[in-house]
C-alpha positions in Angstrom: -74.2 30.5 -87.8 -73.7 34.0 -86.6 -74.3 35.7 -83.3 -74.1 34.7 -79.6 -76.8 33.6 -77.2 -79.0 30.6 -76.5 -82.6 29.8 -75.6 -81.8 30.5 -72.0 -81.5 34.2 -73.0 -85.2 34.2 -73.9 -86.1 33.0 -70.4 -84.2 36.0 -69.0 -86.3 38.4 -71.0 -83.9 39.0 -73.9 -84.7 38.8 -77.6 -82.8 36.2 -79.6 -81.9 36.4 -83.3 -80.0 33.5 -85.0 -78.8 34.2 -88.5 -77.9 30.9 -90.3 -76.0 30.9 -93.5 -75.7 27.8 -95.7 -76.5 25.5 -92.7 -75.3 21.9 -92.5 -77.6 19.0 -91.7 -76.4 18.9 -88.1 -77.0 22.6 -87.6 -80.5 22.2 -89.0 -81.2 19.3 -86.7 -79.9 21.2 -83.7 -82.2 24.2 -84.5 -85.2 22.0 -85.0 -84.7 20.2 -81.7 -83.9 23.3 -79.7 -86.8 25.5 -80.9 -89.3 22.6 -81.7 -89.6 23.8 -85.3 -92.4 22.4 -87.4 -91.3 19.4 -89.5 -93.3 20.3 -92.6 -92.0 23.9 -92.4 -88.5 22.6 -92.3 -89.2 20.4 -95.3 -90.1 23.5 -97.2 -86.6 24.8 -96.6 -85.0 21.5 -97.5 -86.9 21.6 -100.8 -85.5 25.1 -101.5 -88.9 26.6 -102.1 -88.7 30.2 -103.3 -92.4 31.0 -103.3 -93.1 33.9 -100.9 -95.6 32.8 -98.3 -96.6 33.0 -94.6 -97.6 30.0 -92.5 -99.1 30.3 -89.0 -97.9 27.2 -87.1 -98.5 25.9 -83.6 -96.1 28.2 -81.6 -94.3 30.1 -84.4 -94.7 31.3 -87.9 -92.8 30.6 -91.1 -92.2 33.4 -93.7 -90.5 32.9 -97.0 -89.3 36.2 -98.6 -87.2 36.6 -101.7 -84.1 38.8 -102.0 -83.7 40.0 -105.6 -80.5 41.4 -107.1 -79.8 42.7 -110.6 -76.8 40.8 -112.1 -77.3 41.4 -115.8 -79.9 42.2 -118.4 -81.1 38.6 -118.6 -80.2 37.4 -115.1 -81.9 38.3 -111.9 -80.4 36.7 -108.8 -83.3 35.5 -106.6 -82.5 34.1 -103.2 -85.1 32.9 -100.6 -84.8 34.0 -97.0 -86.6 31.8 -94.5 -87.9 33.4 -91.2 -89.0 31.3 -88.2 -90.5 33.7 -85.7 -91.5 32.6 -82.2 -92.1 34.3 -78.9 -88.9 36.2 -78.2 -86.8 34.5 -80.9 -86.2 34.8 -84.6 -84.3 32.4 -86.9 -83.3 33.4 -90.4 -81.9 30.9 -92.9 -80.4 31.9 -96.3 -77.5 31.5 -98.6 -74.2 33.4 -98.5 -75.4 35.6 -101.4 -77.8 37.4 -99.0 -76.4 39.8 -96.4 -78.8 40.5 -93.5 -76.2 41.0 -90.8 -74.9 44.3 -92.2 -78.3 46.0 -92.1 -79.0 44.7 -88.5 -75.6 45.9 -87.3 -76.4 49.3 -88.7 -79.5 49.4 -86.6 -77.5 48.5 -83.5 -74.8 51.1 -84.4 -77.5 53.8 -84.7 -78.8 52.7 -81.3 -82.4 52.6 -82.6 -84.2 52.2 -79.3 -87.6 51.8 -81.0 -86.3 48.4 -82.3 -83.9 47.5 -79.6 -86.5 47.9 -76.8 -89.4 46.4 -78.7 -90.2 42.7 -79.1 -88.4 40.6 -81.6 -91.2 41.3 -84.1 -89.7 44.8 -84.7 -86.5 43.3 -85.9 -88.4 40.9 -88.1 -90.3 43.8 -89.7 -87.1 45.7 -90.1 -85.4 42.9 -92.0 -88.4 42.6 -94.3 -88.3 46.3 -94.9 -84.6 46.2 -95.8 -85.3 43.5 -98.4 -88.0 45.7 -99.9 -85.6 48.6 -100.1 -83.3 46.5 -102.2 -86.2 46.1 -104.6 -86.1 49.8 -105.1 -82.4 49.6 -106.0 -83.2 46.9 -108.4 -85.8 49.0 -110.2 -83.3 51.8 -110.4 -81.1 49.6 -112.5 -84.0 48.5 -114.6 -85.0 52.2 -115.1 -81.5 53.0 -116.3 -81.6 50.2 -118.8 -85.0 51.4 -120.1 -83.6 54.9 -120.7 -80.6 53.4 -122.5 -82.7 51.3 -124.8 -84.9 54.3 -125.5 -81.9 56.3 -126.8 -80.8 53.3 -128.9 -84.2 52.9 -130.4 -84.3 56.6 -131.3 -80.7 57.0 -132.6 -79.2 53.6 -133.2 -82.0 51.0 -133.7 -80.9 47.5 -134.3 -82.1 43.9 -133.9 -80.2 43.7 -130.7 -82.2 46.6 -129.3 -85.5 44.8 -130.0 -84.2 41.6 -128.4 -83.1 43.5 -125.3 -86.5 45.1 -125.0 -88.1 41.6 -125.1 -85.8 40.4 -122.3 -86.5 43.5 -120.3 -90.3 43.0 -120.8 -90.0 39.4 -119.5 -88.0 40.6 -116.5 -90.8 43.2 -115.7 -93.3 40.4 -115.7 -91.2 38.3 -113.3 -90.6 41.3 -111.0 -94.3 42.1 -110.9 -95.1 38.5 -109.8 -92.5 38.7 -107.0 -93.9 42.1 -105.9 -97.4 40.8 -105.9 -96.4 37.9 -103.7 -94.5 40.2 -101.3 -97.6 42.4 -101.1 -99.7 39.4 -100.1 -97.3 38.7 -97.3 -97.4 42.3 -96.0 -101.2 42.4 -96.3 -101.5 39.2 -94.3 -99.2 40.4 -91.6 -100.9 43.8 -91.3 -104.3 42.2 -90.9 -103.4 39.2 -88.7 -101.1 41.1 -86.4 -102.9 44.5 -86.4 -103.0 44.5 -82.6 -99.2 44.9 -82.3 -97.8 48.4 -81.9 -95.1 48.1 -84.6 -97.5 46.9 -87.3 -97.9 50.5 -88.6 -94.3 50.4 -89.7 -95.2 47.4 -91.8 -98.1 49.2 -93.4 -95.6 51.8 -94.7 -93.7 48.9 -96.3 -97.0 47.7 -97.8 -97.5 51.1 -99.4 -94.0 51.0 -100.7 -94.6 47.7 -102.5 -97.7 49.1 -104.1 -95.6 51.9 -105.5 -93.1 49.4 -106.8 -95.8 47.5 -108.6 -97.0 50.8 -110.1 -93.4 51.5 -111.2 -93.1 48.1 -112.9 -96.4 48.7 -114.7 -95.2 52.1 -115.9 -91.9 50.5 -117.1 -93.9 47.9 -119.1 -95.8 50.7 -120.7 -92.6 52.6 -121.4 -91.1 49.4 -123.0 -94.1 49.1 -125.3 -93.7 52.8 -126.2 -90.0 52.2 -127.0 -91.0 49.4 -129.3 -93.2 51.8 -131.2 -90.3 54.3 -131.3 -88.1 51.6 -132.6 -90.6 50.7 -135.4 -91.1 54.4 -136.3 -87.3 55.0 -136.4 -86.7 52.0 -138.6 -89.5 53.1 -140.9 -88.1 56.6 -141.2 -84.6 55.2 -142.0 -86.2 53.0 -144.6 -88.1 56.0 -146.0 -84.9 58.1 -146.1 -83.1 55.3 -147.9 -85.8 54.9 -150.5 -86.0 58.6 -151.0 -82.4 58.9 -151.8 -82.6 56.0 -154.2 -85.7 57.5 -155.8 -84.0 60.9 -156.2 -80.9 59.4 -157.9 -83.0 57.1 -160.1 -85.2 60.0 -161.1 -82.2 62.1 -162.0 -80.4 59.3 -163.9 -83.5 58.0 -165.7 -83.9 61.0 -168.2 -80.2 61.1 -168.7 -80.2 57.4 -169.6 -83.1 58.1 -171.9 -81.3 60.9 -173.7 -78.1 58.9 -174.1 -80.1 56.0 -175.5 -81.6 58.3 -178.1 -78.6 60.2 -179.2 -76.1 57.4 -178.5 -72.4 58.0 -178.3 -71.5 57.1 -181.9 -69.1 59.4 -183.7 -67.3 60.5 -180.6 -63.6 59.6 -180.8 -61.7 59.5 -177.5 -58.4 59.6 -179.4 -59.4 62.9 -181.0 -61.1 64.7 -178.1 -60.5 68.1 -179.6 -63.1 67.5 -182.3 -66.3 67.0 -180.3 -69.4 66.4 -182.4 -72.0 69.0 -182.3 -74.7 66.5 -181.2 -72.6 65.5 -178.2 -72.3 69.1 -177.0 -76.1 69.5 -177.3 -76.5 66.2 -175.4 -74.3 67.5 -172.5 -76.2 70.8 -172.3 -79.6 69.0 -172.3 -78.4 66.6 -169.6 -77.2 69.4 -167.5 -80.4 71.3 -167.8 -82.5 68.3 -167.0 -80.4 67.5 -163.9 -80.5 71.0 -162.6 -84.3 71.2 -163.2 -85.0 68.0 -161.4 -82.7 68.9 -158.5 -84.4 72.2 -158.1 -87.8 70.6 -158.3 -86.9 68.0 -155.6 -85.4 70.8 -153.4 -88.5 72.9 -153.7 -90.6 69.9 -152.6 -88.2 69.4 -149.7 -87.3 65.9 -151.0 -83.7 67.0 -150.7 -82.7 69.0 -147.6 -79.6 71.1 -146.9 -78.4 71.1 -143.3 -77.7 74.9 -143.4 -81.2 75.6 -144.6 -82.7 73.4 -141.9 -80.8 75.2 -139.2 -81.8 78.7 -140.5 -85.4 77.5 -140.8 -85.4 76.2 -137.2 -83.8 79.5 -136.0 -86.4 81.6 -137.8 -89.2 79.4 -136.4 -87.8 79.9 -132.9 -87.6 83.7 -133.4 -91.2 83.7 -134.6 -92.3 81.8 -131.5 -90.4 84.3 -129.3 -92.0 87.3 -131.0 -95.4 85.7 -130.7 -94.9 85.1 -127.0 -93.8 88.7 -126.5 
């Protein structure tokens, strides 16, 4: 349990924030007795519920918000943060994997009078906003992965790339569900507490969550497009392979036909100086057929030469420049 102060500070007009990390049973009992926390709401924490929600209780509210961190491609670290908000006091309960104190200390260090001189609700809204900002960092990591898989699908497609795209697509669905639930919480707070002065700040956070949801939707569309790129690249690679095999087969087929007609009989390897006349004719015919087929494939651009492609691209670029001028 971090921080200093007690409930007597509230009676003196101060705001009280208690940040509890991995509380013990005795600490939970002490908090419940001191602040008269709702029994059913406390049971929600004991059951480790991670479903984002807001409950309006007798003299305080319970808010469950989720902190999400990107650990690896197939692992998102989701930790629930429990807010008990009363008049002049705020209690946050979470695990040690969630750091709320650093952000609040930064607010104090910056001497943000808007928050320091306002009711405890301002600090509550500020902590919610900081958790939403971490969502943006999470989506940045997802975006980098999407760009990485896009390059792999275009230049180095493999089965692993397709599996990673499936994992990323499932993560996008999970993130969208969490963001929807977070938006419901912000929507509830902005409508139920619209009479408070600081609620406009929460409306900005609500708009940010809407933008995050739009980003997730765009990432899902991008992932589907990458799947199409993957299929197209694999199909092109297969076509290139079949084209090479077809070219070699087409060249070797007439040569095999010629050798099967003329045969190799009468040619003595021990007496190579006396080459039969028919064998010489066969070699000439094979050479002519090979060159003819190669030239025909080249004219049809079934066989490409890198130098010719480069010159063609340069000439096309020059033509475009001349047209623009």
